[in-house]
N, C-alpha and C positions, 0 to 999 in steps of 0.2 A: 687572744681572741678573734679573728673578724665575723662577723655577723652578716650574713648578706638581711637586701633592704626586698622586701616584697614586695613585685612590681605587679603595676595595673595591670588589667587587660579585660577580657570576655571571663564570663563564668566556666567555657572549657579550659581556659588556658590557666585559671586559677584551680582546678581542678586538678590538672595535668600536674604543673606546678609543686614540686617538692616544699612540704611547711616550712616555713622559716620560725625558727626562735629568738627569743626577745631576752635580753637581760633584764634584771630585775625593777631599775629605774625607771623601762617603757611601761608594765605589766598596770597601770595605774591607767593605761589609755584606755584598759579593756576594762571594757561594760561589765563583764562577767566578775572582775577580780573583787571588787569588796561586795559583792552581795552574797544570800547564802543560795546559791544556785539550785533550782529541782531537776534533779536528775534522776534515772531508773539506778538501785542498787548495784545492777550489773555492770552497767560502766561504771560505774563509782571503784569497784571493785577491780575492773581493767587498765586505769587509768593508770600510767607510770611516773615516778619521778619528772620536775619540767627538766628535760635537756641542757645539763652543763651546770643547775643551779637547786639549789634545794630551796624549801619553804614551800611550794609549791608542786601541784601535779597536774598536768598536760591533758587536756581532750582533744584530740583535733591538734592547734597550737594556743591553745586557749588554758590562760596558767590559775587555775583554780585551787582554793585551800579551803574554802567555804560552802556546807552544801546545806539541803531540807531535804528530807528522806519522809516520807508515809507511811506508813508498815504495821504489821501486825505485830509482836508481841509471842517469840517461839520459845525465848527459853534467857532465863531470869537467871543471875547470879549478884550475891549482896554481900561488902562483905563489910568493913566499919565506914569505910568514908564513902565510899557511892554506890549506887545498882551501875549493875553490867547486863544488856540487852542485846539481846538478837530480834533483828526487826529485818523482818521477811516484804518487803515489797509483790513478789510474785516471778519476779524477776530474777533474786539474789538474795542472799543474808550478810549482813554487816551489822557490826559487834557496836553500840551504842553506850557513850559513857556517862550516869549523869551522878553528879556528885549529888552526895545529899550535903543540904543546908539546916547547919545547927543554930541559925539565926530566928528561925519561925518555929513553932510551933502550932499545929492544928486544934483550935481553941474553939471552934465557931463562932469568927470575929462578931459576924452579922446577924446573930442567932437570937439577940434579944434586944436587936435594936428596929426603932418602929420609924424605916428608911422608906420610900418612893421605891416604887417597882421598880426602873430603872438601875437606879443605884443598889439598892439591893439582889437585884440581879449580877452584879458587876463584883458585888461583896461576895457572891457564892462562887463567884469562879474564880476569883483570891482565893476562899477556903480550899476549894475543889484543885486547886492548884500546890497550894501550901501542903493537905495532905498525898498528892501523888510523890512531892520534893521526900518528903519524911518516913511515906508507910510503901510508898513506891506500886509503879505499874503491877497486874497482874499478866499471867495467860493469856492469847485472847485480847485482849486490849486494842485498838490501835492507835496509835499515837504519832504525831509529829517533832522531829529531830531537828535542831538546827545544830550547827557548831564547827567545829574546824574538822579537818581530817588530820590524819597524824600515824603514824605506824610504832605498833607497841607488840613486841615481842613476834616481828615478821609479820606482822597482821595487821590491816589497814581497818580503823575504827573510826568513827566521829566520837569529839570531844565537844558535850552537848556546855550550850549559849544559853537555850530555850528548848524547853520540851514540854507539851501538854497533851492530856486525852484527847482526840475525836470521839467525839458522841453524835455530830451530823452525819448520816450515812451521806448523803448530795458532796460531802465535803471531799470521800474518795471519788466521786464519780467525775468532780470537775479537775479535780487534780490528775483521774485517766486521760479525759478529753487534752487536760492543757497540755502536758507535758510533749507529747509530739508536735504541736504550732513549735511550743522553745526550741523543738531537736533542729526545725523548718528552719526555721525565722534566727534561731541564734545560737547554736550551737556548731551545729554545722556548716557553719561561713565561719572561713577562717578569718580570725586576729590578723590585720591589719594595722598597719600605723596611719593616722591621718598623714596627707599629702604634704602638708607644711613640716609635719617633723618629719617624713622621709627626704625631702628636700634639703632641709637645714643637715642633717647626718649625713648624707651626700657629700655636701660640699665640707663641710669638715673631715671627713676625709679626706678629701681632696685636698684640702689645707694643711692635710698631715704629712699627706705624701708627696707632695711640690716645696713645701717647709715655707707657704705663704699665711699671709691673714686674711682672710674674707673681710669686707667690709659689717657683715650682719655681726660677725662674732666682734666685730671691735665698739660696735655699736653695745651690742650684750654686755660687754667688759664692763662699759663706760658705763651703765647704767646702773650696773651692780656699784663701783667705785661710789658715783653720785649717791646713789643712796646711800651706802656705808658713812660716805661725808658726814650727808644730814646727817643721818640720824644718830652720830657723835654728840652734835650739838641741837638743843629744845628751843633757842633764841635764832635760827635762821633766819629772815626777811625774806632778806633778797642776796642775791647766788650772782654776784659778777662775773662772767667769766677767767679774769685778770686772776680774779683771785684764784678759781679752781685748777687753774695755770700751776700756780706752785703748788700743789698737793701731788706727792710724790708717787701714790700710782699711777694719778692722771700722766708724769710726764714718763712712765714707766709704761703704756699702753702706745704714749705716743712715742716712743723713741722708737718700739717696735714696729707701729705703723712709715714710718720717717727713716729705716733702716741705720738709726741709732744717733739720729740728730732733730733734733725736740725744734719745732718752728711754731 
């Protein structure tokens, strides 16, 4: 399967040109990929699975699999292993699965301790979180859920990694003001590979089509082989070229470069 490169150009050219979708080994180059993306629930629900690959969903051509949702609990279902909340942010409603934590019990950890005010506040926050894990949230609670997206029984849901009840009303106001800026500056701008990566991929395709090996590819292969050679021995202080040339994998690389004749 061939993946076309995204071209550098003006903003109008980028908007008019088709979106480019990249294989998973390129996803880490997108700054959205390994963070919890703050998004509207409506957009999360509308995202489709990343074309040609599984494990992520696509907003524009950004691969996204972790999200940060802020909303009000409008429905609650409890079973032996987890709480399932329907969280509504005003644009849509999404299911959030929050696993029960059997390793902690809400016992008032800092209730009888004489602690500095700052530390006591942290202990109280921990107690509140522990209570929410074991007892769950109630309808009408404003909660923040960070987790991974998955499809369960044909419905998209967030499997929570971190979740908490939000008691500060300004937090919701800040999120409402923050989201339009994030969309404008981040999400709505297409994912493009760095210029050097584009050039390397272009050269790699040319090498495959022409049956040749570029200097860049040779240097990369030599670096890999030399590192492997050094890592096999902990006592190498000096590495003469003549010794390196006796290494079979180096000979193979040079043989390809010289059309079968090692020089």
